[in-house]
C-alpha positions as CSV (number, residue, x, y, z in Angstrom):
1,M,56.9,-33.1,-136.9
2,E,58.5,-31.0,-139.6
3,R,61.3,-28.6,-138.4
4,S,59.5,-25.8,-140.2
5,L,56.8,-25.9,-137.6
6,A,59.1,-24.1,-135.2
7,M,59.1,-21.0,-137.3
8,E,55.3,-21.3,-137.9
9,L,54.7,-21.2,-134.1
10,V,56.8,-18.1,-133.7
11,R,54.3,-16.3,-136.0
12,V,51.6,-17.4,-133.6
13,T,53.2,-16.0,-130.5
14,E,54.4,-12.8,-132.3
15,A,50.8,-12.1,-133.3
16,A,49.6,-12.5,-129.7
17,A,52.4,-10.3,-128.3
18,L,51.8,-7.6,-130.9
19,A,48.1,-7.5,-130.1
20,S,48.4,-7.5,-126.3
21,G,51.5,-5.3,-126.0
22,R,49.4,-2.2,-126.7
23,W,47.6,-2.8,-123.4
24,M,50.7,-2.5,-121.2
25,G,50.2,-0.5,-118.1
26,R,46.6,0.4,-119.0
27,G,45.1,-1.5,-116.1
28,N,42.9,-3.8,-118.2
29,N,44.0,-7.4,-117.9
30,N,40.9,-8.7,-119.7
31,G,41.5,-6.4,-122.7
32,A,45.1,-7.6,-123.0
33,D,44.1,-11.2,-122.7
34,N,41.3,-11.0,-125.2
35,A,43.6,-9.2,-127.7
36,A,46.2,-11.9,-127.4
37,T,43.7,-14.7,-127.7
38,E,42.0,-13.4,-130.8
39,A,45.3,-12.7,-132.6
40,M,46.7,-16.1,-131.7
41,R,43.6,-18.0,-132.8
42,A,43.5,-16.2,-136.2
43,V,47.1,-17.1,-137.0
44,F,46.6,-20.8,-136.0
45,D,44.2,-21.0,-139.0
46,T,47.3,-20.7,-141.2
47,I,49.5,-23.3,-139.6
48,P,49.9,-26.7,-141.3
49,I,48.8,-29.0,-138.5
50,R,45.8,-30.9,-137.3
51,G,46.0,-29.7,-133.7
52,T,43.8,-30.3,-130.6
53,V,44.0,-27.9,-127.7
54,V,44.8,-29.8,-124.5
55,I,45.8,-26.8,-122.5
56,G,44.0,-23.5,-123.3
57,E,41.7,-20.8,-122.1
58,G,39.3,-23.1,-120.4
59,E,36.5,-25.4,-121.3
60,K,34.2,-24.7,-124.3
61,D,31.5,-23.1,-122.1
62,E,34.1,-20.9,-120.4
63,A,36.1,-19.6,-123.4
64,P,34.9,-18.6,-127.0
65,M,38.2,-19.7,-128.5
66,L,41.4,-21.7,-127.8
67,Y,39.2,-23.8,-125.5
68,I,40.2,-27.4,-124.5
69,G,39.2,-29.8,-127.2
70,E,39.2,-27.1,-130.0
71,R,40.7,-28.2,-133.3
72,L,43.4,-25.8,-134.7
73,G,45.4,-25.5,-137.9
74,M,44.7,-26.2,-141.5
75,G,43.4,-29.7,-140.9
76,Y,46.1,-32.0,-142.2
77,P,49.0,-33.9,-140.5
78,P,50.9,-33.8,-138.3
79,E,48.3,-34.6,-135.6
80,V,49.5,-32.8,-132.5
81,D,48.6,-31.8,-129.0
82,V,48.6,-28.0,-128.5
83,A,49.2,-26.1,-125.3
84,V,48.7,-22.3,-125.3
85,D,48.8,-19.4,-123.0
86,P,48.2,-16.4,-125.3
87,L,49.2,-14.1,-122.5
88,E,51.1,-15.5,-119.5
89,G,50.9,-12.6,-117.1
90,T,47.7,-10.6,-117.8
91,N,48.2,-8.7,-114.5
92,I,51.8,-8.1,-115.5
93,V,50.7,-6.4,-118.7
94,A,48.0,-4.4,-116.9
95,K,50.5,-3.1,-114.5
96,G,53.4,-2.7,-116.9
97,L,55.6,-5.2,-115.0
98,W,58.3,-7.7,-116.1
99,N,58.1,-11.1,-117.8
100,A,54.8,-11.3,-119.6
101,I,55.1,-13.6,-122.6
102,S,52.9,-15.3,-125.2
103,V,53.4,-19.0,-125.2
104,V,52.7,-22.0,-127.5
105,A,53.9,-25.6,-127.2
106,I,53.1,-28.6,-129.4
107,A,53.9,-32.3,-129.2
108,E,52.7,-35.4,-131.0
109,R,49.1,-36.4,-130.3
110,G,48.7,-37.9,-126.8
111,C,52.1,-36.7,-125.5
112,L,51.0,-33.7,-123.4
113,L,49.4,-34.2,-120.0
114,H,45.9,-32.8,-120.1
115,A,46.5,-30.8,-116.9
116,P,43.3,-29.6,-115.3
117,D,43.0,-25.9,-114.4
118,M,44.0,-26.2,-110.7
119,Y,47.1,-25.7,-108.6
120,M,50.3,-27.6,-108.9
121,E,53.3,-27.7,-106.6
122,K,56.5,-27.4,-108.7
123,I,60.2,-27.4,-108.5
124,A,62.3,-26.7,-111.6
125,V,66.0,-26.4,-112.5
126,G,68.2,-26.0,-115.6
127,P,70.4,-28.6,-117.2
128,E,73.3,-28.5,-114.7
129,A,71.1,-29.5,-111.8
130,V,69.1,-32.3,-113.5
131,G,68.8,-35.3,-111.2
132,H,69.5,-33.2,-108.1
133,I,66.0,-32.2,-107.1
134,D,63.2,-34.1,-105.3
135,I,59.9,-32.5,-104.7
136,D,59.4,-34.6,-101.6
137,A,62.7,-33.6,-100.0
138,P,63.0,-30.7,-97.5
139,V,63.6,-27.3,-99.0
140,A,67.1,-27.0,-97.5
141,D,68.0,-30.4,-99.0
142,N,67.0,-29.4,-102.5
143,L,68.9,-26.1,-102.2
144,N,72.0,-27.9,-101.0
145,A,71.8,-30.4,-103.8
146,V,71.4,-27.7,-106.4
147,A,74.2,-25.7,-105.0
148,D,76.5,-28.8,-105.1
149,A,75.5,-29.5,-108.7
150,L,76.3,-25.9,-109.7
151,G,79.5,-25.8,-107.7
152,R,78.3,-22.9,-105.6
153,D,77.3,-22.1,-102.0
154,V,73.6,-22.0,-101.1
155,K,74.0,-18.3,-100.4
156,D,74.8,-17.8,-104.1
157,L,71.5,-19.3,-105.3
158,V,68.5,-17.3,-106.4
159,V,65.1,-19.0,-106.0
160,S,62.0,-17.7,-108.0
161,I,58.8,-17.9,-106.0
162,L,55.4,-16.5,-106.8
163,D,54.5,-13.7,-104.4
164,R,51.5,-15.3,-102.7
165,P,50.4,-15.7,-99.0
166,R,50.4,-19.4,-99.5
167,H,54.2,-19.3,-99.9
168,S,55.0,-17.7,-96.5
169,Q,56.4,-20.9,-95.0
170,L,58.4,-21.8,-98.2
171,I,59.9,-18.3,-98.2
172,E,60.9,-18.6,-94.6
173,E,62.5,-22.0,-95.3
174,V,64.5,-20.7,-98.2
175,R,65.7,-17.7,-96.2
176,S,66.6,-19.9,-93.3
177,A,68.7,-22.1,-95.7
178,G,70.6,-19.0,-96.8
179,A,69.5,-18.7,-100.4
180,R,68.3,-15.5,-102.0
181,I,64.8,-15.0,-103.4
182,K,63.2,-13.3,-106.4
183,L,59.5,-12.9,-105.7
184,I,57.5,-12.7,-108.9
185,P,54.0,-11.3,-109.2
186,D,52.9,-13.8,-111.9
187,G,54.5,-15.7,-114.8
188,D,56.0,-18.9,-113.5
189,V,56.5,-20.3,-117.0
190,A,59.0,-17.5,-117.7
191,A,60.6,-18.2,-114.3
192,A,61.0,-21.9,-115.0
193,I,62.6,-21.1,-118.4
194,N,65.0,-18.7,-116.7
195,T,66.5,-21.5,-114.6
196,A,68.0,-22.9,-117.8
197,F,69.8,-19.7,-118.8
198,P,72.6,-18.6,-116.4
199,D,72.5,-15.0,-117.5
200,T,69.0,-14.5,-116.1
201,G,70.4,-15.0,-112.5
202,V,67.7,-17.5,-111.6
203,D,68.7,-21.0,-110.4
204,I,65.6,-22.7,-109.2
205,L,61.8,-22.3,-109.3
206,M,59.8,-23.4,-106.2
207,G,56.2,-23.2,-105.1
208,V,52.6,-23.6,-106.1
209,G,51.3,-22.3,-109.4
210,G,48.9,-23.3,-112.2
211,A,49.0,-26.9,-113.5
212,P,48.6,-25.9,-117.1
213,E,51.6,-23.6,-116.7
214,G,53.5,-26.6,-115.3
215,V,53.0,-28.5,-118.6
216,L,54.1,-25.6,-120.7
217,S,57.2,-25.2,-118.5
218,A,57.9,-28.9,-118.9
219,V,57.9,-28.6,-122.7
220,A,60.3,-25.7,-122.5
221,L,62.6,-27.5,-120.1
222,K,62.5,-30.7,-122.1
223,C,63.8,-28.6,-125.1
224,L,66.5,-27.1,-122.9
225,G,67.6,-30.3,-121.1
226,G,66.3,-29.1,-117.7
227,E,63.9,-30.7,-115.2
228,I,60.6,-30.0,-113.5
229,Q,58.7,-32.1,-111.0
230,G,55.1,-31.4,-110.1
231,R,52.2,-32.5,-107.9
232,L,48.6,-31.6,-108.5
233,M,46.7,-30.1,-105.6
234,P,43.0,-30.7,-106.1
235,E,41.0,-28.9,-103.5
236,D,37.7,-30.6,-103.6
237,E,35.9,-33.8,-104.9
238,T,35.0,-32.0,-108.2
239,E,38.7,-31.4,-108.9
240,Y,39.7,-34.9,-107.8
241,E,37.0,-36.3,-110.3
242,R,38.3,-34.1,-113.1
243,C,41.8,-35.5,-112.5
244,R,40.5,-39.1,-112.7
245,K,38.6,-38.3,-115.9
246,M,41.8,-37.1,-117.4
247,G,43.5,-40.4,-116.7
248,L,45.3,-39.7,-113.5
249,S,44.5,-42.6,-111.2
250,D,46.4,-40.9,-108.3
251,P,45.9,-37.2,-108.7
252,K,48.5,-36.4,-106.1
253,Q,51.3,-38.6,-107.6
254,V,54.6,-36.9,-108.3
255,L,54.7,-35.9,-112.0
256,K,58.1,-36.2,-113.6
257,M,59.1,-34.9,-117.0
258,S,58.0,-38.1,-118.8
259,D,54.5,-37.7,-117.2
260,L,54.1,-34.1,-118.2
261,V,55.4,-34.4,-121.8
262,K,56.0,-37.8,-123.4
263,G,57.9,-38.8,-126.5
264,D,61.2,-37.4,-127.8
265,D,59.9,-34.5,-129.7
266,A,58.1,-31.2,-128.8
267,I,58.3,-27.6,-129.9
268,F,58.1,-24.5,-127.7
269,A,57.8,-20.9,-128.7
270,A,57.5,-17.7,-126.7
271,T,57.5,-14.0,-127.5
272,G,58.1,-11.3,-125.0
273,V,55.2,-8.9,-124.3
274,T,56.9,-6.9,-121.6
275,D,60.6,-6.9,-120.8
276,G,62.1,-9.7,-118.9
277,E,65.4,-11.3,-117.9
278,L,65.4,-13.4,-121.1
279,L,63.2,-11.6,-123.7
280,E,62.6,-8.0,-124.6
281,G,59.0,-6.9,-124.8
282,V,57.3,-5.4,-127.8
283,R,58.5,-2.0,-129.0
284,Y,56.2,0.3,-131.0
285,R,57.7,3.0,-133.1
286,G,55.2,4.6,-135.4
287,S,54.4,2.1,-138.2
288,I,57.1,-0.4,-137.0
289,A,57.0,-2.8,-134.1
290,T,59.8,-5.1,-132.9
291,T,59.6,-8.4,-131.0
292,Q,61.9,-10.9,-129.5
293,S,61.1,-14.6,-129.4
294,L,62.5,-17.9,-128.3
295,V,61.8,-21.1,-130.2
296,M,63.1,-24.5,-129.2
297,R,62.8,-28.1,-130.4
298,A,63.3,-31.1,-128.0
299,K,64.3,-33.6,-130.7
300,T,67.3,-31.6,-131.9
301,G,68.0,-29.5,-128.8
302,T,68.1,-26.4,-131.1
303,V,67.4,-23.1,-129.3
304,R,66.9,-19.9,-131.4
305,F,66.3,-16.3,-130.4
306,I,64.5,-14.4,-133.1
307,D,64.3,-10.6,-133.5
308,G,61.3,-9.6,-135.5
309,K,60.5,-6.3,-137.3
310,H,56.9,-5.8,-138.2
311,R,55.2,-3.3,-140.4
312,L,52.0,-2.6,-138.6
313,E,49.9,-1.4,-141.5
314,K,50.2,-4.9,-142.9
315,K,49.0,-6.5,-139.6
316,P,46.1,-4.3,-138.5
317,N,44.2,-7.2,-136.9
318,F,47.1,-8.1,-134.6
319,V,47.9,-4.8,-133.0
320,G,45.2,-4.2,-130.3
321,E,42.8,-1.3,-130.7
């Protein structure tokens, strides 16, 4: 893949962020998501790839665009898998909370796990704790191992967990081990990325979230030198069968980094929609909007933060209503 693709993908996430940011705090998660999706899809038509959506807004009969199997780009090489979340955190935007982002990841064709839209158990850490986590190990053992890797006490660790009833036991185990907890309403891709940046104050992500978000997180952490492990959690025979059709002979196997994203190259881009620990959200000031984005490439390990200034009259289709 050409290195210039990294900057092209930032244009995609910027457009989605500019379109959905207008909906912050307005209580309309569908309006925000639709705005992000439409803007992202429009910009993809200008990107020099032959892409196929492997993680998107759903199946073709569920989503009008950015659906699984849809072809994206200008139609010439490179041939790539595309994973998108035009707005990770629709409820976050609707309520005006933290850490909503627009996300795109690409890898060479056949390198991204075609994760079905179901739950996935996850554990993720940044570079300093790679090799020190085990999704099958007790919570306390993982926390002790990460603390040792970081040269800290367990009581100094911060664990990000989605604020869901299903995590009541996990939360109790983390508290019993002595670690601190940051409960998040949504947005576990952002939370996984935060583990790789010390200034965010997040050391480890634990718990059950969406499987597609697990693959997006894996691409980001591959670029950053971090680690994520996952296990799909199919709830009925229909979901088991979908896993098998996607090539997973054992749907409940432990998925390592090499299972989630293969090969040595991948690109990840994200733009903040609302403020977060890592990225600022979109700011609108009359005819000008500003964005902050993160773009990374696994092959080179390059990580860039990009501040964008946009003249809105030149981008009327990407700025919501």
